[in-house]
C-alpha positions, 0 to 999 in steps of 0.5 A: 697112451703115446704119452707114456712112450715120449722120448722125454720121459725116459731119462727120468724113467732111467733114474727113477728105475736105477734108484728103486733098484739100488735103494728098495730094500728086499725085505720091504718089497717082500712085505709089500707083496705079502700084504693083503690090503693098500693099507700096509703097516707103517713098520714097512711104509715108514722106513721107505718113507724115509728113504724116499724123503731123503731123496725128495721124492716122498710126496710126488703130487705136492708142489715143490713150495710145500717140499714136493719134488715139482714133478709134472703129470707125467712124470708122477704117472711114470713114477708110480708106474715104475714103483709098481713094477719094482715092487715098492710099499704103497705109502699110507695115504691119509697124511700124504694124499689126503689131509696135506692137500687139504691143509695146503688148501685151507690151512693157515701159514702156521698149520702148514708150517707145523704140520706139512714137514711133519707129514712128509718125515713121517713124524706124524701118522694119520687116520681119518675120522669120518664114518660113524656107526649111523653115517657111512657113505651118508656123511652128513648124518655124523653126530659126534658132537664139538661143543664150544667151551672156551678156545676149544672144542668139547667132542663126545661120540665115536668114529668106525671103520678108522683105518690104522687108528691104532697106529696113528698119532693124528686124526683128522675129523669131521664133527658137529658144531651145529644142528641148524639148517641143512645137515652139511652145513653144521659140519667142521674139520678138526685136526687131532692129536690121538693122545688127547685124554678121553680118546679109545681106539678099539680094534675091529676084526676083518673077515680076513682076520686083520687088524686094520679098522677100529672104533675110536670113542671120545669122552669130553675130549678137548680139542683146541679151536685153532686146530679147526682146518677151514671156518666153523660149520664149513667142513663139508666144503673141507671134506668134498675137497679132500674126498676128491684126492681119496676117490681119484688116483692112480689105480692102473699102475699097481693093478697092472703090475699085480696082473703082470705077476699073476700072469706069470703064475698062469697055468696053461688053462685056456680059460684063465689065460683068456680071462688074464688076457681080457683084464689086460685090455680093461687096465689099458682102457682104465690107463688111458682114462687116468692119463685123460684125467690128468690132462682134464680133458672133458670132464671135471676133477669130481666126475673123473674121481668117481669114475676112476674109484669105481673102475679101478676098485672093480678091476681090483675085485675082478683081479682078486678072483682071478688070483684065488682061481689061479691059486686053486689051480696051481695047488691042484696041478703042482707037486712041489708045494712051494706057493708064489707070495702073490698067491699065498695071499689071494683069499686074504686079499680077496676078503679085504678087497671086498670093501674096496667098492664100499669104502671112500663113498660106495660105488652105488653113491659115486654112479649117483654122483656121476649121473647128477653131474651129467645130467644136472 
């Protein structure tokens, strides 16, 4: 934890804080505080991404050769912590944090030159085509068919729980290109244009009443084989590489900032105060593990990704429950009728985050993966 107090980071932290103080619009910060999901609408995230991109900070994790700022791990962590403290909206991860790293790793020079600048600028907004009605955490069961026809694949089938597909102009998708051998051996990874004829997006409303998810149908959709990332039938390896970025990450900074806002609303109730204090300790432990993972100490990237996914999402759900309880206590105790933004969205956020321990591979699956990695 002393790494965060390194004097060498003080100047950098001050630079980031000054930028956020002057360049983060109040309306975007307020919209972020009212958001009920980690996936904030692009009407909020894209304006902020453009501001960051003009400064060269839209993709903190990217290498400098691809347009990133070239920061080290600690600078990236400090940047995430300062953004969370300031209430900056989190950028959509599907492009910047998920498909971009696999394009860098598996993409051809032409694919990198075409897609990466468009991801940075926000010109391309991506969705993830992995889950299907019969294939959720068990992605190897997917059945969206991609049949070669000349220079194209012809796709038929559907994807489900496709976050922000109604906003996206691009999708990265896993498709079935062979039924021979193990199920994982017949999957390919494609990059799709959502304007392609034959693609239909149908909304799915969440329990919180939001339109975040969709089902996407493919009816004789033609996709150039040149849009494949990696070799044919080698998409499982590409997907595993991507899921390391989806599951891992920096949960603690945003959760710590949220908990601090809740502590500012806490009542005199001693039980609520004790629960908040316990969560502070829990998040400090999560932060220590994230810092350890950044340094690659004591485990593989896949092991840390699964562990952090479990701990981060379950901490978020505990904080959701705390927020609902504080909101209920405040409504009972206060007579002025004013509800802070953090408490006004407590219940919708609680409902939305029920999925956090399921998406990106359920936490039960993550525990199984950890057992296999540890026990062999």
